[in-house]
Every structure is written in C-alpha cells, then in structure tokens.
N, C-alpha and C positions, 0 to 999 in steps of 0.2 A: 405129381405137383398136391401142394397142401392144398385145400379149401379158405379162399382168401374171401373178405368184407370191406367191401369200402364205399363209406357214405360222403357224400356231396350235398350242401344246402341249397337249394335251388330258389334264388331271391323272389323272383315273379311272385310266387303262390306259396312260400317259405315252406317248401316241402323236401321231404332227404329222397334223394337219388341211392338207391344203394345198390351195387354191383357185387353179384359173388360170382368169382370166379374159381379156377381148379377144379372144377367139376369131376369126379372118377366118371371112367368109364362108365360102372355097374350103377350110375345115380338114377336113381328114378323119380325123386320128388328132392322138394324143396323148400324148411318152414324156418319163417325169420320171426321171431320176438323181439319185444320190445320192452322192455323193465326200467320204471322210472324209480325218483329216487324213495318213494314207500315201500319200493317191493312188487307192485302190481305187474303182472306181465301181461302184456298185451300181442296178439297175433299180428301182424303187416298185413293190412288188405289184399288182396291174391296172391298172398305168399305163403299159403298157409297150407301146408301139402299140395305144390305146383308142381307141376308135372316138367320134369327137366329130362328126362330121356334122349340120346345122342347131343346133347347139351355141353357147351363148358364155359358158358358162362350165363347167368340169368340177370336181369333188371327189373325193380320195382322201385314206385313211388310211392312215400307214406305221407298222405297230404292229412294225415291225423296228428301228427304229432305236437307233444305239448310245448306251446313258447317259453321262453325263456326257463327251460329244464331239462339240466342233464341227465339225459338215459342210453343207454347200453342195450346196441342191437347184438342179439348172436343168429347167424344164419346157421342151420343145420343139414345137411346132408345125407338121405337114407336111399337103402338100394330099396328094391322091388318086395323084399321081405319085413321090410321097417327097420332093419338095422341102421346106426349111424353109421357111414361112410368118411366122418367131419365136421368139424367143425370153427365158425370163426367168430370174432367179435371185434364191435368196433365203438365206440363213447362220440357222442355231439350232443352240443345243445343250437339248438335254434333262437337265434336273435328276435327281436321284434322292435317295432319302434311302437312310443310311448303311449298307449292307451288306445292302441288298435285291434280293430274287434272283427274278425273272420268269422264268413258265413259260411261255411266249406259243403258243396254239392257231393255228395255221398255217392252218385250215380253218375256223374259226370264230373270229375274234380277240378276241369280247368274253366269251369262254370263258378267258381269259389271266389270270392270278393273282399274288400274291405268295404267295410258299412260302416253309419255312426247309429251306436245303439242309442236310442234316443229314452227309452224304458225297456225296464223287466223289471218293478217294483216288487210285485206279491208273489211268492209258488204258492197254492191253492193245494193241499194233501186231503183228501178223502176219505174218509173210514165206512167202508160200509160194514153198518151195525144194523140189529134187525132187536125192536124193543117189543116187547111183549107185556098188554095190560092183565095183571091176574085178579080177578074178583077180590075184594076183601086184604089187596094190598095195596098200602101206597105206592111202592115204585117200581118199575117196572121190572124184568128179567131183560138182560142185554147179552145178547150174541155178539159181539162185534170180531171182526177182523182184521188184518194189520192195514195200514195205513196203503194208499195206492201212491203211484208217483206222480209228482206233484204237476198243475197244470196252469198256463200264468199266461200272461199276454205280451208277446216280443212287439218291439215298435222300434221298426230299422228306418233309416232317410237314404234316397238313395238321389244323387247331382244331376244325372244325364239320362238322357232316353235307353244310352246300352246298359247301364245300371237298373233302369226298370227292367228293361229285359230281361238281363241276367235272373232278377229275384222274381219277375212274373216264372220264368220256367224251373227254377229252383222250387218255387213254393206247387205250383202249380203239377210239378209230378206228383205229388202229394208222397215223395219218398222220405224219411229221415234225415235231416241235417244236422251239422254239426257250427252250435258257436264256442269259437275257439281264441281263447285270449288267453294272457298270462294269468297267473294265479293272482298275481297283487289285485287285479280286477275283481277280486271276487266272483268269480264266473269259472276260471281253466277250459277245462273242455263239458261242454254240455251239450247232450242228443239230442233233439224233439223231434216229432212227429208235429204237422202241421194239420189240423184240422176243419180251420177257416182263415181267410184272409181277406184283406181290404186293402185297395188301394187308392189314397187319396191322396188328390191336388188341393193341396193347403193352402198354393198359394193362388192369387187373385186372378190374375195372368192368362187365359190359356195353355197359352205358345209355352210359358215354363215348364222346364221338362222334371223340375225337382217333385218327389213323389213321397208319401209317407205312407208305409206298409204296418197294419196293424194285425198282428197274426195272433190268429188263437191257439196254441200250443200242448201238446202234453208231454213231459221228459217221459224217455224209454233208455234199457240199455243201449250200448253199443252192438248196432247189428252186427250176427256172426262173420268174422273175416273171410272165412272158407266159403263163406255160399252168398254172399251179398257181396261181389266184386263188378268195380266197375269197366267197363270196355274200355277199348283204346278211342281217346276222340277223337282221331281223326277222320275222315269222311274221301268217298271215292270222289267225289266232286271237287274238295278240296287239295286231292293230289292232281286231278285232272288240272285244275288250274295252275297248278306248281310248276307240273311236269309234261312239257307237251309228248314226249315219246318214255316207252317203254327204256330206252338207253340211257335217256338224260336222268329217269328216275333211279336208273342202277348209278350212274354217275354221280348223284347230288347227295344220297343218303349211303349211310355205311351199314345201318342195318335196321331192324325192323323198327326196333325202338326211336330210334331215328323220326322212320318213319311217321310214328303213329304219334309224333308231336311236332311235324312240321305243316304249317298253315300256310295259308297265300302272305306276300308281303304287307305287312301291318294289321295282320289278324292274331290276336293273342286268344281271344274267345268266339271261337263261331257258333255264338249260339241265335238259331234264326226266332225273331218276333214271336209272342206265341201272347194270344193268338193273329195271325196274321196281320199287318195293318195296312197293308194294301189291296185291299179285296172290297 
C-alpha cells in the first residue's frame, strides 16, 4: 500500500490534523514538511524524523500553520538507512475569523487561545556597535555588527479568569510563543520570547475578571521542530476522571491519539491556575 497523507482542519484551535497512512513495514521515521506560497519550507513540530517502526499509521497536529494561507504538506517515510520509502502530499487552507489573533503556546498547544491584541506598536532593533575615539581625529572609528532581532512590548487583553490563567501559564513558562494572525493584519506568524510581563487589573472593581498583560518580548527564529516538541496534553488525573476502569478506557477510545486529546466533560483547556489561587 502506498504512503498516504490526509489533512483535517480542527476548528477549536485552528490546527491541522495530519494522518499518515500506508507506512511500509521497513519504515523507521517519517518527516512532514509544510511549504508556503513564498516557497519557504517548515518542518511540522513533532514530525521531523519521528520514529514509526512497527506502525502503519501516524498522527500529528500542526498548531502553527499560517492562517488564510494555502500550504502544501508532504510526508516522507524513510527506512533505517535514510532511504525514502514513499511520499504523499496534500494542500490545505486554514480559514479564520476577521481580526482574530491567536497566542499559541508551543509547549502546550491546547493552552492556545484567541486574545485581543491591544498594542504591538513598535519593533526596536538594537545594533551592537563599538565607537573608538582617536586623538586628533574628529570622527570615531566604528565597528558595527548586524542589527539584532527586535524587542517590543506586546499588550493583550483577557476577559475571563480562565483566560487569565491560560496567559499566566503561557508566559510564566518563559518558553517562546507564537502570535498567529492572518497576513492582512500585518503580523502573520511572529515567534517571541517573553523577558518580563505585567498583569494589570485595569477596571476599578476588584471582582472584575478582565486583565491587561503588558509583555516585554524579543523576536526569535522558530524553535527547531525536531527537538522542541510538545508532549501530549492529557494527564493521568484526567484519564481517571473520565474512565473508571481500564476496560472502560479500552472501550472508550480507539487510539493513543484519541486518548491524548480526551478531557473530562466540559474541559477543553485543563490548565491549573499559576500560581495556585486556593492556598
């Protein structure tokens, strides 16, 4: 059976689920790349040299796919010596709601959420330069280096306490994160690392849940998709809360992938408050 690739847009997080089928018996690894209209190629996080020995199918999600952009995915299966055993491609476009801005948690993608970006007004490009004053010479000798990636202040608004907890967890981990918008908003995909953030209660009543987060950030290149891979989001506690016995678990889920993304009823983002608010 030939290698196959299917792409399904999952609306909750606007992720693309990628199902690789027909993996040959000699298959050792699979790599999935995404190519944008510019010709830029990006490996899908968790699917660059991913081991598939003994598997006939492989499932992964691309949480970072650009919005409102037609991309082509190609999955290639390799044997243990690195020789290609077959490839398959599929083209997909992820739609988006006007003005939506996603903040994507790369470490825990189910923590990603739509927020109002109040401000991303300026990008500050620092240039490392040495100026050497010379006697009897009016102008200094300059030894500049290329400009660094820019720093900025990102200001986002949250409406609920759950959103506040999600943003606290995302920023508090200090991992790089992704600001993900449609290209016509002038941002597209922008990877940032936080250096400091301020949580501001901007309405006068203390019981109001709304918050403004002012985040000092520095732009970074996209973290390496082959080594910076999120773990499955489910937890043992969630599994116990959903299934009383192992028999019920086997009857309730068809695969490990289904289990990894199965949460208790009504829970879509099982994020614990950080820091805890009940002690």
